[in-house]
Backbone as CSV, one residue per row, in Angstrom:
resi,resn,N_x,N_y,N_z,CA_x,CA_y,CA_z,C_x,C_y,C_z
1,MET,-3.394,-23.820,-2.389,-2.942,-24.033,-3.745,-3.864,-25.000,-4.491
2,THR,-4.440,-25.933,-3.762,-5.319,-26.897,-4.414,-6.558,-26.223,-4.978
3,ALA,-7.106,-25.254,-4.247,-8.282,-24.535,-4.746,-7.931,-23.780,-6.023
4,ALA,-6.742,-23.172,-6.073,-6.304,-22.467,-7.274,-6.066,-23.448,-8.417
5,ASP,-5.480,-24.593,-8.120,-5.262,-25.616,-9.144,-6.590,-26.136,-9.685
6,LEU,-7.556,-26.308,-8.809,-8.888,-26.752,-9.218,-9.514,-25.729,-10.164
7,ALA,-9.386,-24.452,-9.834,-9.924,-23.385,-10.679,-9.253,-23.365,-12.046
8,ALA,-7.987,-23.788,-12.084,-7.241,-23.819,-13.340,-7.629,-25.009,-14.210
9,GLY,-8.469,-25.884,-13.679,-8.904,-27.039,-14.442,-8.009,-28.252,-14.281
10,ARG,-7.085,-28.175,-13.325,-6.212,-29.332,-13.088,-7.010,-30.444,-12.414
11,ASP,-6.591,-31.649,-12.641,-7.281,-32.817,-12.099,-6.826,-33.052,-10.657
12,VAL,-7.416,-32.287,-9.742,-7.100,-32.413,-8.323,-8.397,-32.580,-7.543
13,GLU,-8.273,-33.192,-6.399,-9.416,-33.360,-5.506,-9.652,-32.045,-4.759
14,PRO,-10.877,-31.523,-4.762,-11.138,-30.289,-4.025,-10.826,-30.475,-2.540
15,PRO,-10.322,-29.429,-1.881,-10.071,-29.521,-0.442,-11.362,-29.855,0.309
16,SER,-11.248,-30.684,1.336,-12.444,-31.130,2.065,-13.215,-29.962,2.679
17,ASP,-12.510,-28.919,3.143,-13.219,-27.767,3.720,-14.002,-27.014,2.651
18,LEU,-13.509,-26.976,1.436,-14.233,-26.326,0.347,-15.480,-27.135,-0.003
19,ILE,-15.339,-28.435,-0.075,-16.493,-29.299,-0.332,-17.533,-29.122,0.760
20,ALA,-17.087,-29.048,2.015,-18.019,-28.883,3.142,-18.813,-27.593,3.016
21,VAL,-18.139,-26.499,2.648,-18.843,-25.210,2.505,-19.796,-25.246,1.320
22,TRP,-19.374,-25.827,0.203,-20.271,-25.942,-0.954,-21.498,-26.776,-0.601
23,ASP,-21.280,-27.915,0.061,-22.408,-28.758,0.452,-23.315,-28.028,1.440
24,TRP,-22.711,-27.328,2.373,-23.458,-26.574,3.378,-24.397,-25.586,2.691
25,ARG,-23.870,-24.847,1.721,-24.698,-23.869,1.017,-25.740,-24.562,0.139
26,ASP,-25.319,-25.580,-0.604,-26.226,-26.240,-1.535,-27.332,-27.010,-0.834
27,LEU,-26.996,-27.652,0.279,-27.964,-28.478,0.987,-28.702,-27.728,2.086
28,GLY,-28.152,-26.590,2.491,-28.808,-25.788,3.515,-28.627,-26.301,4.932
29,THR,-27.740,-27.266,5.105,-27.477,-27.776,6.452,-25.977,-27.846,6.671
30,PRO,-25.530,-27.571,7.888,-24.099,-27.644,8.157,-23.606,-29.088,8.082
31,PRO,-22.293,-29.271,7.863,-21.759,-30.625,7.716,-21.886,-31.481,8.971
32,TYR,-21.894,-30.847,10.145,-22.001,-31.590,11.396,-23.320,-31.240,12.068
33,ALA,-23.916,-32.213,12.728,-25.209,-32.001,13.374,-25.137,-30.806,14.320
34,GLY,-26.222,-30.076,14.396,-26.270,-28.896,15.249,-26.266,-27.644,14.400
35,GLY,-26.025,-26.534,15.016,-26.026,-25.255,14.308,-24.626,-24.784,13.988
36,LEU,-24.529,-23.519,13.679,-23.254,-22.918,13.294,-22.196,-23.088,14.378
37,ALA,-22.589,-22.920,15.628,-21.627,-23.010,16.728,-21.140,-24.435,16.979
38,ASP,-21.809,-25.422,16.408,-21.421,-26.815,16.619,-20.447,-27.341,15.566
39,GLN,-20.027,-26.485,14.660,-19.095,-26.906,13.613,-17.668,-26.860,14.155
40,PRO,-16.766,-27.655,13.586,-15.372,-27.625,14.032,-14.799,-26.210,13.914
41,ALA,-13.945,-25.868,14.847,-13.351,-24.533,14.871,-12.666,-24.224,13.542
42,GLY,-13.007,-23.098,12.954,-12.352,-22.632,11.743,-12.869,-23.206,10.442
43,LEU,-13.783,-24.163,10.482,-14.259,-24.797,9.256,-14.841,-23.766,8.285
44,LEU,-15.749,-22.941,8.762,-16.393,-21.971,7.885,-15.375,-20.961,7.350
45,ARG,-14.494,-20.475,8.204,-13.484,-19.502,7.767,-12.554,-20.117,6.713
46,ARG,-12.068,-21.332,6.953,-11.184,-21.980,5.977,-11.920,-22.214,4.660
47,GLY,-13.143,-22.702,4.771,-13.930,-22.971,3.570,-14.220,-21.709,2.776
48,GLN,-14.540,-20.627,3.470,-14.800,-19.367,2.774,-13.541,-18.841,2.104
49,TYR,-12.402,-18.999,2.755,-11.144,-18.559,2.144,-10.841,-19.397,0.902
50,LEU,-10.994,-20.698,1.011,-10.755,-21.566,-0.144,-11.699,-21.218,-1.291
51,GLU,-12.949,-20.926,-0.959,-13.912,-20.561,-1.992,-13.521,-19.230,-2.645
52,ALA,-13.022,-18.291,-1.853,-12.576,-17.011,-2.409,-11.406,-17.227,-3.370
53,VAL,-10.455,-18.064,-2.975,-9.326,-18.378,-3.859,-9.840,-19.013,-5.139
54,TYR,-10.705,-20.001,-5.008,-11.265,-20.680,-6.180,-11.972,-19.684,-7.096
55,THR,-12.794,-18.829,-6.526,-13.586,-17.888,-7.313,-12.702,-16.871,-8.040
56,VAL,-11.744,-16.291,-7.329,-10.857,-15.298,-7.951,-10.040,-15.947,-9.065
57,MET,-9.495,-17.117,-8.811,-8.673,-17.774,-9.821,-9.519,-18.243,-11.001
58,LYS,-10.714,-18.733,-10.750,-11.598,-19.158,-11.835,-11.928,-17.971,-12.733
59,ARG,-12.227,-16.820,-12.112,-12.492,-15.615,-12.907,-11.253,-15.203,-13.691
60,TRP,-10.083,-15.316,-13.071,-8.838,-14.967,-13.758,-8.650,-15.849,-14.994
61,TYR,-8.855,-17.147,-14.840,-8.667,-18.062,-15.965,-9.732,-17.855,-17.038
62,THR,-10.879,-17.302,-16.654,-11.953,-17.068,-17.614,-11.829,-15.710,-18.306
63,ASP,-11.589,-14.646,-17.513,-11.635,-13.284,-18.046,-10.330,-12.510,-17.941
64,GLY,-9.316,-13.081,-17.326,-8.044,-12.381,-17.195,-8.090,-11.258,-16.174
65,ALA,-7.202,-10.297,-16.323,-7.018,-9.232,-15.338,-8.260,-8.387,-15.138
66,LYS,-9.103,-8.252,-16.160,-10.293,-7.414,-16.002,-11.275,-7.985,-14.981
67,SER,-11.118,-9.255,-14.630,-12.011,-9.874,-13.650,-11.638,-9.506,-12.219
68,LEU,-10.431,-8.965,-12.011,-9.979,-8.597,-10.670,-10.394,-7.155,-10.405
69,LYS,-11.630,-6.991,-9.936,-12.218,-5.661,-9.825,-11.949,-4.974,-8.502
70,THR,-11.731,-5.738,-7.451,-11.546,-5.119,-6.139,-10.102,-5.292,-5.683
71,ALA,-9.723,-4.460,-4.744,-8.369,-4.565,-4.174,-8.194,-5.912,-3.484
72,ALA,-9.250,-6.400,-2.847,-9.177,-7.700,-2.168,-8.931,-8.821,-3.172
73,ASP,-9.597,-8.766,-4.324,-9.371,-9.771,-5.368,-7.919,-9.733,-5.836
74,LYS,-7.402,-8.540,-6.041,-6.024,-8.388,-6.517,-5.024,-8.902,-5.487
75,ARG,-5.277,-8.597,-4.197,-4.372,-9.083,-3.143,-4.388,-10.605,-3.073
76,LEU,-5.571,-11.189,-3.168,-5.690,-12.643,-3.113,-4.993,-13.278,-4.316
77,PHE,-5.176,-12.711,-5.480,-4.521,-13.209,-6.682,-2.998,-13.134,-6.535
78,GLU,-2.505,-12.010,-6.053,-1.058,-11.846,-5.847,-0.530,-12.842,-4.817
79,ARG,-1.321,-13.125,-3.793,-0.915,-14.098,-2.766,-0.775,-15.488,-3.377
80,VAL,-1.724,-15.860,-4.221,-1.653,-17.165,-4.889,-0.405,-17.238,-5.769
81,LEU,-0.141,-16.180,-6.528,1.056,-16.177,-7.379,2.326,-16.289,-6.552
82,LYS,2.377,-15.579,-5.425,3.545,-15.644,-4.545,3.739,-17.061,-4.012
83,LEU,2.653,-17.689,-3.573,2.747,-19.058,-3.062,3.201,-20.027,-4.150
84,ARG,2.723,-19.824,-5.366,3.155,-20.685,-6.474,4.647,-20.519,-6.754
85,ARG,5.120,-19.259,-6.733,6.555,-19.029,-6.946,7.370,-19.697,-5.847
86,GLU,6.913,-19.563,-4.604,7.627,-20.177,-3.482,7.643,-21.686,-3.612
87,ARG,6.509,-22.260,-3.994,6.435,-23.720,-4.157,7.337,-24.172,-5.299
88,SER,7.337,-23.418,-6.386,8.182,-23.751,-7.536,9.658,-23.674,-7.149
89,HIS,10.010,-22.655,-6.396,11.389,-22.479,-5.964,11.805,-23.621,-5.015
90,ALA,10.900,-24.010,-4.117,11.203,-25.101,-3.192,11.347,-26.434,-3.924
91,ASP,10.580,-26.619,-4.997,10.638,-27.861,-5.766,11.942,-28.009,-6.551
92,THR,12.613,-26.894,-6.815,13.843,-26.960,-7.592,15.084,-27.145,-6.729
93,ARG,14.913,-27.161,-5.432,16.062,-27.338,-4.539,16.488,-28.775,-4.454
């Protein structure tokens, strides 16, 4: 949810795994010494998922529904909306 909130322009701290993946790509070196296999289990997968959420939501906030071109984008967008509804419902209890 934080990645989606960040894409919406809310004042939130980016998730650390997302920052790690962005730094990894921008700097060309993994966050931990060694190669790909030396990274903490799941770091790359979590970071890539967070980046996908950020990217899909950022496009949504910029271009609306026409930005959701693939079925995967639409599923991810729907998942974010479902999680937001669940969080909203839990907050009202």
